N, C-alpha and C positions, 0 to 999 in steps of 0.2 A: 160383113166384117167391119170392125171398128179399128181405126188407127189411134195410137196413143203416143204422142211426142213427149219425150223425156229430156229435159234440159240437162246438160252434162255437168253443171257446176254443183259440187258437193255430192252428198249421198241422199239428201232428203227427197228430191224429185223421184229418184229411182225407187226408194223404199215405198213411197206413196203409190207409185204405179204398180209395183208388185202386190201391194195390199189390196188395191181396188179392182185390178183387172179381172179376178175371178168372179166378181159380182156384176160385171157389165153384161148387157143383154145379148151380146153376140161374141163370137171369137175375137180376140184382140191381138193386133200386131204391134209390137213395140217399134218405135222409130227414134233413133238417137245416135249420137256420136260416141256414146258409151258402149263398151263391149256388152254383148248379150250376157246377162247374169244367169247363173245356174238355176236360180229360183223362178225364172221366167218360163211359163209353160207353152206359149205360143210362138209364132214366127217373130223374127227380129230383123228390121232393116237397119244395117250398120251404115251410118253417114260419115263422110269425111269431116274433119274439124274445119272451122272457118276462122281460126285465130292463130294460125301457125306462121304468119309472116314475121320476119325479124323485127320489124317496127311498123306501127301504124301512126307514128307521130306526124302530125300535120295533115293526115289523110282525112277525107270526108267519109267517115264510117257511119254516119247517121242520116245521110241524105238531107243535110241542113236541118236536122232536128225532127224530121218527120217520122223516122224509124229509129231503132235502137242499135242495130249492128248489121250494116250492109257495106263492108269495105270494098271499094272499087278495085277491080282486077284481081280479087282473091279467088284462086282456083278452087279452094275448099268450099267457099260460099256457092260458087257456080255448080260444083259437083253435088253438094247436098240438096240444093233446090231442084236440080235435074233428077236426082234419085227419088225425091219425094213425089215429084210430078209423074215420073214413070210408074211409081208404086200406085198412085191414085188411078192412073189410066188402066193399069193391069187389074186392080182389085175393086174398083168402084165402091169405096167404103160408104157405109150408111152415115158415118159421122167420124170426125177426128177430134179427140180430146187433146188439148195442147197445154202442157205444163212445163215451161212457160216460154213463149216466144211470140211477139207480135208478128214477126215476119212469117212464121209458119201458119199462124192464124190467117193472115192475108192470102198466103199461097193456096191453102186448102179452100178458102172461100172463093178465090178466083177460078178454081176448078169446079165450082158449083156444089161443094160439099159442106154440109152444116158443121159448125165448129162449136165445141164446148171449151171455153177458155178458163183454165185454172189461174187464179191470181194470188199473189202474196199481199200482205198488208202494206201500207205506206201511202205516201202522197203521190198518187199515180194519176195526176190530172194533166200530164204532159201530152203533147200532140200524138206521140206514138201510141201510148196506152189508150187515149181516147179513140183513136182509129181502130185499134185492135178490139177493144170492148164493143165498139159500135158495129163491127162486122160479125161478131160472134152471135150465134143463136142463143147462147146462154153463157153467163159468167158465174163462176163458182169460187167461193172463198171457204177455206178450211178453218172456220172459227164458228162459235155458237151463234144461233139465231139472235137477232136483235142488236148485234154489235157492228154491222157493216158500216154504219155511218161513222163509227169511230176507227175502225180498222182501215177504211178507205175514205178518209175525209175528203170531201169535195167531189167525189165521183157520183154522178147522178144516175148512172145505169143501175137497174135492178140487179142484185147479186143474190144467188142462192147460197145461203150460209149453211153448210152441211155439218159443221163441227170438225174438230181436229181428227186427222187420219193418222192412226198409230198402227205399227205392225204388231204391237203388243195388245193382248186382250185387256180390257179394263179389269183392275183388281181392287180389292178393298184396302183401305189404308191400314198399315200394320202398326201395332203397338210395340214399342221397344221393350224387350224383356228387362225386368228389374236387375240392376247390377251390371248390365252390359254398357260398355263405353259407346257413346253416340258415334255414328259413322256418317261422314260427308263424302259424297261422290261428285267430283268435278268433271263435267262433260266438256272437253276442250277440243274434240275433233282433231284437226291437223295442226292445232296450235295457232299462234298469231293473235291478232286482235289485242285485247288487254292482258290476256294470260301469258305468262312467261315463267321460266324456271324461277326467276327471282321473286315474282309476285306470288307464285304458289308457295315457295319456301317461307315467305313472309306470312302468308295466311296460316300455314301450318304452325309456325312458331307462335303466333298470336292465339292459337286455340289448342293448348297442350292437353286439354281433356277430351279431345276428339281424335278419332282415327280418320284418315283420309285415303281415298282412292282417286287417282287421276286417270280418266279414260281419254287417252290421246295417243295418236300415232307418233307424236314427236316429244311430248312432254311427260308421258307416263307409260301406261300399258294399254294397248288396244285389245278389245275383246270382240270376237265375232258376234257373240250374243250378250250385249250389255245388260239385258234384262236380268240375267243371273246376278250381276253385280248390283244393279239398281235395287233389286229385291231386298238387299241387305242394308240399304241406305236409310238414314233418318231424314236427311236433307240433301237435295240436289243443288249444285251450283252450276249455272249455265248462262250462255248467251241465248236469247230467246228466238233462235231460228225455229221455223215451223215444225221441223221434224223432231228436234231435241225437246221442244216444249210439249209436243203431242205425246212423246213417250213418257216424260215426267208426269204429265197429267193422267195418262192411262194408268200409271202405277200409283197414282194418288200420293205423290211425294211433295211435301212442302219444299219450296224452292227459294234460293237467292238468285235473282235475275239481274244480269249485268248486260245491258244492251250494248252491242257493238255498232260501229258506224257501217252502214250499208246503204247502197243506192236507194233513193226515194224514202229515206228515213224509215226503212222497213222495221228494224228492231226497236227503234225508239217509239214508233207508233204502237207496236205491240206492248212495249213496257208501260206506256201511259195507260193502256187499258188494264193491264195486270195489276196496276197500283190501286184499282178501284174494287177492292174486296175479294180478289182471288187469293189463294193460299201461297202468296209470294211476297218476299221482301225485295223491293226494287231499289237498286242503287244506280247512281248516274255513271259510274265507271268502276274499274277494279279498285277497291279501297286500299289505301296504304295502312290503315289501322282499324281497329274495332271489330275484327273478325269473330272473336269470341262472343261478343254481344249480338252480332248479326246472326250467327248460327243458333244461339239460344232463342232469339226472337222467332226465327223460322221454325225451330223445333216444336214450338207450341201452337203452330198453325194447324188447322184440320185439313189434311189432304183430301178428305171427301169433298171439299169444296171444288175440286176439279171435275166433278161428275158431269156438270153441264158443258164444260169445255170439251171433254172427250168421253162420250158415252158408248162408243163402239159402233154406233149406227151410221157413221159417215159414209162408208163404202156403199151401203144400200141406198142412201140418199143421193149420192152421185149417180148411181145406176138409174135411179128414178128420173133424174134430170136428163141423162143421156137418152133414156127410153122416150121421154116426152119430146125431145128434140127430133129423134128419128121418126116417131109417129106423126108429129106435125109436118115434117118434110114429106112423108109419104102421102099424107092426106091433102097436101096442097095441090 
């Protein structure tokens, strides 16, 4: 059996796990503080949260910078680590895929279990990431081959670049029928960051020749299957999180990319790469003006340029990495 740890922040880690789990070489058990999703076929270890205290202000939550999140005296942290340890003891997994947690990487490795560590882009040369990468049997990045030096600047560890993981099958770029108004789809998730009702209304007012759809739980309408909406889009507008970007790339949509502030400069690092010839118009922040020109510029980009970013083969490449780690451990 293989364990698969899913970080609880956002939906991207979960969507990725659901997408890749059927391709892995052994039955997969999900491990997360997220509830078990309906689409998950295997067992699921439900963990307590480790961030529910009223306040962590002034507390040593990083062990003096050596780790990322280990709050002293947190019952949830103790409970989740004990639960993972008990699961490892009961099931003796062949490997654990960790997306993403330095602490879970270390815990599995301390039990003698090989770890495949998924990482996001960004400046991840801090002590905790260096420790986590160093103890993993393999490190995996969901971006195309040849870009790891830019997506993880300064990281010396070898990284298996598998390409973006999307729950949507790659499609061919669509040509807009003559006479139809162009359609922009804004992927805003739960809101926040630079997008707001005011900034969205401003963008719509500045682009009177465009129809807009806002995919957001708080700022527009949320769709369980956003692919149906994105399939009608001519341009996507998004923060370049790994999941949103993978889905836009899979559907071959030209994009306007607005990096949001994230730890380790994750999205700004991604945006700096996307500015180098990918079918994306990259802006520094949510623009106050000029939306009509930005949309027109993006409209004439060739969405087929995303084919290298997301070619549909990432799940099988991850499976090959995991299989190699398991085989190497058994041969040792």
